C-alpha positions, 0 to 999 in steps of 0.5 A: 984480314982486319980485326972485326971488333971495331965494326961490331962496336959500331954496329951495336952503337947504331942499334942503340941509337935506333932503339932510343929513337924508337922509344922517343917516338913511342913516348911522344905518341902515347902522350898525344893519345893520352891528351886526346883521351882526356879531352874527349872524356871531359867533353863527354862528361860535360855533355852527359851532365848537361843531358842529365839536367835536361832530363831532370836528374839533378846531381852535383855535377849538373849544378857545377856545369849548368848555369842557365835556367831551362826555358818554360815550356810554351805548351804540350809536348808531342812526345809526352811519353819520352820522359818518365811522367810522375804524379805530384800531390800536395803534402797538405797545404796550398801549392805555389806555382812559379813561371820559372825555377828561380828561388828569387822570384815570387810565385805567379799564383797558388793552387788550393790544397784541395779540389772542389771535390775535396780531393788532394791537389795534384799535378802531372810532372814531366820534367825536373830541374834540381829541386823544381818540378815542371808540371801540367796544371789543372787550370785554363787554358788547357795545356798550361804548365808551371814549376813547383817546388819538390818540397811542396809535393809528394812525387810518385815513381814513374807512372806505368799506366797511360790512357789514350783517347782517339776521337776519330775512332771513338775509342779509349785505350789503356796502355801499360808501359806503352803496351795496349792492355785493353780498349773500349768504344766511347762516346765523345762531345758533339760538334757544338761541344767537342771534347778538347784535345791535349795531354791531361791527367786524373784529378778527381776520381769519384765513386758514384755507385751509391748515387744513381741517376747522376748520368755519369754511371758508377764512376767518374774521373774528373780530368785536368782539362776543360771545355773550350766552349763551355766556361761553366757546366753544372755549377763547375768550371766546365771540367771534362771527365771520363765517366761511365753511363747508364745508357750504353746505347749512346756509346760510339756517338757524338753526344756529350758536352765534352766528356768521354763516356765508356761502359760501367765495366770499363770505367771501373777498370780505369778507376783503379789508376792513381791521381796524376794518371796521364790521359792523352786525347787526340 
């Protein structure tokens, strides 16, 4: 019988070669997997930075990966509540408004520090790009938007309350974080002076409790919107409002010049909300 030692050594050498070959394959697979992971991670990071820019959270990452300025919105967003809405109130001075968030361009206009009712100028901010806010304006035509510098205004936390006016149902609904908190019947504009539709916000809350006989009940909340029919009304610019009434028998009818009338009890509930509170009329 032949000596078994050479065969044993040959077997061991073959096993070592198989082992080294297997290790090589494993290393190659690990390197390839690591490459895929890095590419995916970098792609996800860039996409996340772009998404962050579009939703308004300005970061250093956004600055380095996003170079194209966002387009100026042409009108109202159908999904107005998709992004956090915040009020933006003047810090005391006039507020320049810009067509684009570009520091190298001149403002297209400037809005006074106070409204005609001597209340602080306010806006409804629905988006942000770096240190610029995209806002709804309290000007004609309804639904106008522009950009303001964040440094010119005081910006609130995301607004928790929103008001929905449903013209077909003659109804006003108060929403808290999207959930119905209360609702009430309302009077709206006539066929000749209809209540305009769109997204508006509180600009001029006026306490009328000590001014009986105004026709607006105990409180009126001037909105950023204007009548599409009346260019002027009672010496003003045809501004619409939600207000109370001393003639609650008209509630539920089409009787106003475009304003929304509710009971005095309900208007006092709405009066507790801050400047910039969004009001969507549909």
